[in-house]
N, C-alpha and C positions, 0 to 999 in steps of 0.2 A: 609184969602187968597182965590182969587178966581181962578178961570180957566183962566181967561183973565189974571192974575198975573204969571202965569206960563212959558209962552213962553219967555218974556221979561227977566225974571230972569233966566234960564237958557242958552239964547242967550249970557246974560253979563258973564256970567261961561264958557260957551263952544262954542266961536264964530267959530272956524275951523267946528265943525259939525253942526252948528245951522242956518248957513248962508244962506242958499238955500232959495231964494225969493219965490220958491217955497211952504214953511212952513210959513203959514200965521196964525196958531193956534195949541194951543196943545188942542186937544179936550178929556179932561178926567178930573176929579176932582183933588182937590189937595191931597188927601190922597194918591197918587202916586207918589207926588214928592222926596220922600225919593229913592225910586225906580227908579225914573228917573234920578237923580243926580246921585246916584251910578253907574248906567248903561253909561251914559255919561263919566263920570271920569274914567272908567275901559277904555272904548274906548279912547279916549284923550289920558290916559298915554302910552295906549298899541301902539297906531299909532304915538306917539311921538318917542317911543322907537326903533319903526320899521319904519322908513321912506321910506322903499324900497315899501310896501304895498300902494296900491291904496288909495288916501283920501277918508273917510268915507262923507256922505254928508247924513244930514236927510231930507227928502222929506215931511213925514206925521206920525205925533203919535196920537194917538185916542183909544177909547175903542171901542169894537166890542164884541159882544157875552158874554159881562162881563170881558173880558180880555183885557191888552194892547195889543195895535197893533202898531209898531214901524218898520216904514218903510224907508228903505235906500239904496242908490247906495255905489257902491266900497267896501272897506272892504276886509278880506279873511275868512277862513273858524272859524278862533277862534271868529272873530269879531261875524260872522252868530250865532256860540253856546253864547256867549256870550247874543247876543239879544234874544235868544231862550229860555234863563235860564232867563232872565229878564220876558218875557212875560209869562212864566210858574209861576213865582213866583208872579205875581199879580194876578193870581185865588186864593190865599191866602191871600190878602190884602186888606182892605176896603179902597174902595176907596174915602171915604169921610172925614176919620181922619188918615188912616195908620196903625189901628190896625190891629190886626189877623182878617180875615173874611171868610166866606165862599160865594161859588158860589150859586144864588139864584134868584127868584122872582117868578112872576105870571105869565105877559106878558113880560118883559125885562129884560134879565138876567143882574143880577149887584153881585159885591161882596160887602159883607155890612158885619160888625162886629152886633153883639145882639143889640149894643144900636142904630146904625142907620137903622137896618133891615127895620124900618116903614118910613123911612124918602126917598125921598116922598114914600106913599104909592104905589105899583101898583095894578091897577085895570084890573080884567077882564071882559070879554064881558057882565059877567050874574052881574057885579054889584059887585062883592066881592072885598074887598081889604086885602092887608095883603103882608105877604114876608114869601115864601116858600123855605127854604133851601133845594139844591139839592147835597150838598156835606156833608158828616160829618167825 
């Protein structure tokens, strides 16, 4: 599965959340698919049980500074806390395979498991390559 496959897959499962035309892609790797699926499922079930809450519409999903960013309009405080928890969880999940990972990198922060720490290798301005974990 590639990152190009994430939006069509999740949009099929959660059309009410992901039907905003502004959402044109999910800009993260497939290791976070389970996290995104669980987040969308939790939000969809909660909103279905509480029709009085303003509908939640996702406008952007991406990786930034190594973590998930889930931008949306609507919802309530519980939706916000649920999204915050998922974003925090992303900092411990390998974005490539979904295994337990650590935040690190030389030039760009990413979350990788030990198996994927070198794929692709980051390069610093002096030409060194590798992956430096910054969390333990």
